[in-house]
Structures are given as C-alpha cells and as structure tokens.
C-alpha positions in Angstrom: 0.0 0.0 0.0 1.2 3.5 -0.8 2.1 5.5 2.2 2.4 9.3 1.9 3.8 11.3 4.8 5.5 14.6 5.4 5.3 17.4 2.9 3.7 15.1 0.2 0.9 14.3 2.6 0.3 17.9 3.3 0.2 18.7 -0.4 -2.3 15.9 -1.0 -4.4 17.1 1.9 -4.5 20.7 0.6 -5.4 19.6 -2.9 -8.2 17.4 -1.6 -9.6 20.2 0.6 -9.5 22.5 -2.5 -11.4 19.9 -4.5 -14.0 19.4 -1.8 -14.6 23.1 -1.4 -14.9 23.4 -5.2 -17.3 20.5 -5.4 -19.5 22.0 -2.6 -19.6 25.3 -4.4 -20.5 23.8 -7.8 -23.9 23.9 -9.4 -24.1 20.1 -9.4 -27.0 18.3 -7.7 -26.7 17.4 -4.0 -26.4 13.7 -4.9 -23.6 14.2 -7.3 -21.8 16.5 -4.8 -22.0 13.7 -2.1 -20.6 11.1 -4.5 -17.7 13.3 -5.6 -16.8 14.2 -2.1 -16.9 10.5 -1.1 -14.7 9.6 -4.0 -12.1 12.3 -3.0 -12.2 11.2 0.6 -12.0 7.5 0.0 -9.3 7.7 -2.7 -7.4 10.9 -2.0 -4.9 10.8 -4.9 -6.9 9.0 -7.6 -10.2 10.7 -6.6 -8.5 14.1 -6.9 -7.1 13.2 -10.3 -10.5 12.0 -11.5 -12.2 15.1 -10.2 -9.6 17.3 -11.8 -10.5 16.0 -15.3 -14.2 15.1 -14.9 -15.7 16.6 -11.8 -18.0 19.6 -11.3 -16.4 23.0 -11.0 -17.4 25.9 -8.8 -20.1 28.2 -10.0 -18.1 31.3 -9.6 -16.3 31.1 -13.0 -16.9 33.8 -15.5 -17.1 32.8 -19.1 
C-alpha cells in the first residue's frame, strides 16, 4: 500500500480540501456532490485526479 507522509501528505491534503470546497460550491445536484466528495475522501490521490478531469467546477467562474 502507498504511504504518503511529510510534505507530500500535506500537499495531497491541501489539494483534496481544495477539490471538496470546489465540489460543494459547484452547481451540481446534491447527490452528485455527495458522490464526488466521497470519491475524493476514500481515494485521495486517484479521486482528486478523476475530479480534476471530470468533476464539477465551482459556479463562480466567469465565461
């Protein structure tokens, strides 16, 4: 099993927190938000990467 500690662990934690805040602030339905947050919490690295490419974004973006 992959063990991350030290500065690498802090970076992953910060990225996961950023992803979760962005998911919560998105315009996705509540059910989708819950599923995305669970994915990021259960699989911190893989969940973040999947969210980065396919997840909902925050609604504060200006087009």
